C-alpha positions as CSV (number, residue, x, y, z in Angstrom):
1,M,16.4,-2.1,15.3
2,E,14.8,-0.2,18.2
3,N,11.5,-1.2,19.7
4,I,9.6,1.7,18.1
5,D,11.1,0.7,14.7
6,L,9.9,-2.9,15.2
7,L,6.4,-1.5,15.7
8,K,6.7,0.9,12.7
9,Y,8.3,-1.7,10.4
10,P,7.4,-5.2,11.7
11,Q,8.8,-6.7,8.4
12,G,11.7,-4.2,8.2
13,R,12.0,-1.2,6.0
14,F,11.4,-1.4,2.3
15,E,14.7,-1.8,0.4
16,Y,14.9,0.6,-2.5
17,S,17.0,0.2,-5.6
18,K,17.0,-3.6,-5.7
19,T,16.9,-5.6,-8.8
20,Y,13.9,-7.9,-9.2
21,S,13.6,-11.0,-11.2
22,S,10.5,-11.8,-13.3
23,A,9.6,-14.4,-10.7
24,D,9.9,-11.8,-7.9
25,T,7.7,-9.4,-9.7
26,R,5.1,-12.1,-10.4
27,Q,5.1,-13.0,-6.7
28,H,4.6,-9.3,-5.8
29,I,1.7,-9.2,-8.2
30,A,0.2,-12.3,-6.5
31,V,0.5,-10.6,-3.1
32,I,-1.3,-7.5,-4.5
33,T,-4.0,-9.6,-6.0
34,E,-4.7,-11.6,-2.8
35,F,-4.4,-8.6,-0.4
36,P,-8.0,-7.4,-0.3
37,K,-9.3,-10.9,0.8
38,K,-6.7,-11.2,3.5
39,L,-7.2,-7.6,4.7
40,S,-10.9,-7.9,4.8
41,A,-10.8,-11.1,6.8
42,L,-8.7,-9.4,9.4
43,A,-10.5,-6.0,9.3
44,V,-14.0,-7.4,9.9
45,S,-12.7,-9.4,12.9
46,L,-11.7,-6.1,14.7
47,T,-14.1,-4.8,17.3
48,P,-15.2,-1.1,17.2
49,E,-12.9,-0.5,20.1
50,Q,-9.9,-2.1,18.3
51,L,-10.7,0.0,15.2
52,E,-9.9,3.1,17.4
53,K,-6.7,1.7,18.8
54,S,-3.2,2.4,17.4
55,Y,-0.4,-0.1,17.0
56,R,2.2,2.3,18.5
57,P,2.3,5.7,20.4
58,G,1.6,8.4,17.8
59,G,0.6,6.0,15.1
60,W,-2.6,5.8,13.2
61,N,-5.5,3.8,14.6
62,A,-6.8,0.7,12.7
63,K,-9.6,2.7,11.0
64,Q,-7.0,5.3,9.7
65,I,-4.7,2.5,8.5
66,I,-7.5,0.9,6.5
67,N,-8.6,4.2,5.1
68,H,-5.0,5.0,4.3
69,L,-4.6,1.8,2.4
70,A,-7.5,2.8,0.1
71,D,-6.0,6.2,-0.5
72,S,-2.4,4.9,-1.0
73,H,-3.3,2.1,-3.3
74,M,-5.6,4.5,-5.3
75,N,-2.5,6.5,-5.9
76,A,-0.6,3.4,-6.9
77,L,-3.2,2.7,-9.6
78,I,-2.9,6.2,-10.9
79,R,0.9,6.1,-10.9
80,L,0.8,2.8,-12.8
81,K,-1.5,4.2,-15.4
82,L,0.6,7.4,-15.8
83,T,3.7,5.3,-16.2
84,L,2.2,3.1,-18.8
85,T,0.8,5.9,-20.9
86,E,3.4,8.7,-20.5
87,N,7.1,8.9,-20.9
88,K,8.7,9.2,-17.4
89,P,5.9,11.0,-15.8
90,T,6.5,13.0,-12.7
91,I,3.9,11.8,-10.1
92,K,2.1,13.9,-7.6
93,P,3.2,13.2,-4.0
94,Y,0.6,13.7,-1.2
95,D,0.7,14.3,2.5
96,Q,-0.2,10.8,3.9
97,D,-0.5,12.1,7.5
98,G,-2.6,15.0,6.4
99,W,-4.9,12.7,4.4
100,A,-5.1,10.2,7.4
101,N,-6.3,13.1,9.6
102,L,-8.9,14.4,7.3
103,E,-12.5,13.6,8.2
104,D,-12.7,10.7,5.7
105,G,-9.4,9.3,7.0
106,K,-10.6,9.2,10.5
107,N,-14.3,8.4,10.0
108,T,-15.0,6.6,6.8
109,P,-16.6,3.2,7.7
110,V,-14.2,0.4,7.2
111,A,-16.6,-1.4,4.9
112,V,-16.4,1.6,2.4
113,S,-12.6,1.5,2.3
114,L,-12.5,-2.3,2.0
115,S,-14.8,-2.1,-1.0
116,L,-12.6,0.6,-2.5
117,I,-9.5,-1.5,-1.9
118,D,-11.2,-4.6,-3.5
119,G,-12.0,-2.6,-6.6
120,I,-8.6,-0.9,-6.8
121,H,-6.9,-4.2,-6.5
122,Q,-9.1,-5.9,-9.1
123,K,-8.0,-3.1,-11.5
124,L,-4.3,-3.3,-10.4
125,S,-4.4,-7.1,-10.9
126,L,-6.0,-6.9,-14.3
127,I,-3.4,-4.4,-15.5
128,L,-0.3,-5.9,-13.8
129,N,-1.0,-9.4,-15.1
130,T,-1.0,-8.2,-18.7
131,L,2.4,-6.4,-18.5
132,S,5.5,-7.4,-20.3
133,E,9.1,-7.5,-18.9
134,T,9.6,-4.3,-20.9
135,D,6.7,-2.7,-19.1
136,F,8.1,-3.5,-15.7
137,Q,11.2,-1.4,-16.7
138,K,9.2,1.7,-17.4
139,V,9.8,4.5,-14.9
140,Y,8.1,7.4,-13.2
141,I,9.8,10.3,-11.4
142,H,9.0,10.9,-7.7
143,P,9.8,14.6,-7.1
144,E,10.2,14.2,-3.3
145,Y,13.1,11.8,-3.8
146,N,14.2,13.3,-7.2
147,K,14.5,9.7,-8.3
148,E,13.2,7.4,-11.1
149,F,11.3,4.4,-9.9
150,K,10.8,1.4,-12.2
151,L,7.4,-0.2,-12.2
152,E,8.9,-3.5,-10.9
153,E,10.0,-1.5,-7.8
154,M,6.7,0.2,-7.4
155,I,5.0,-3.3,-7.5
156,A,7.4,-4.5,-4.9
157,L,6.8,-1.4,-2.8
158,Y,3.0,-1.8,-2.8
159,A,3.2,-5.5,-2.0
160,W,5.4,-4.6,1.0
161,H,3.1,-1.7,1.9
162,G,0.0,-3.8,2.2
163,R,1.8,-6.5,4.2
164,Q,3.3,-3.8,6.5
165,H,0.0,-2.3,7.4
166,Y,-1.6,-5.8,7.7
167,E,1.0,-6.5,10.4
168,H,0.1,-3.2,12.1
169,L,-3.6,-4.4,12.2
170,K,-2.5,-7.8,13.6
171,I,-0.6,-5.9,16.4
172,I,-3.8,-4.0,17.2
173,K,-5.9,-7.2,17.1
174,N,-3.5,-8.8,19.7
175,L,-3.4,-5.8,22.1
């Protein structure tokens, strides 16, 4: 892996199309449940100057990362609900870079997004902890990839996603 890839993907790229055991999925749910506390502890330790720093050339700054996490995990909650209430719904993709560069992506106070993330993750945790093995096999269609994603994979993806951006914030903290 090249140096820039190590900065982009400090934990490595997400591995799609894996099979997950029930224990794997429960562990991913635990990561999602605990994420807001862990993120908040790190985020509030960042100085105003660090919030404006990026973890790599051309990458988002810390404030954009935190605001992106709120946007992204809000979409995860909606995708979860669509998948549980519809038959193979086609989800709506969004332009992550575009959203990160909107006024709210650049300038929402970190405390606002941390509060959103906390609420979103409380809802995610409440729903995820009630799902059956059958529910984890339900799918949505992602039109950008023209692929079906099982909920168990979505859960793994968002556990990875939170950890990945947490590592980006740690890089910024240590610059």
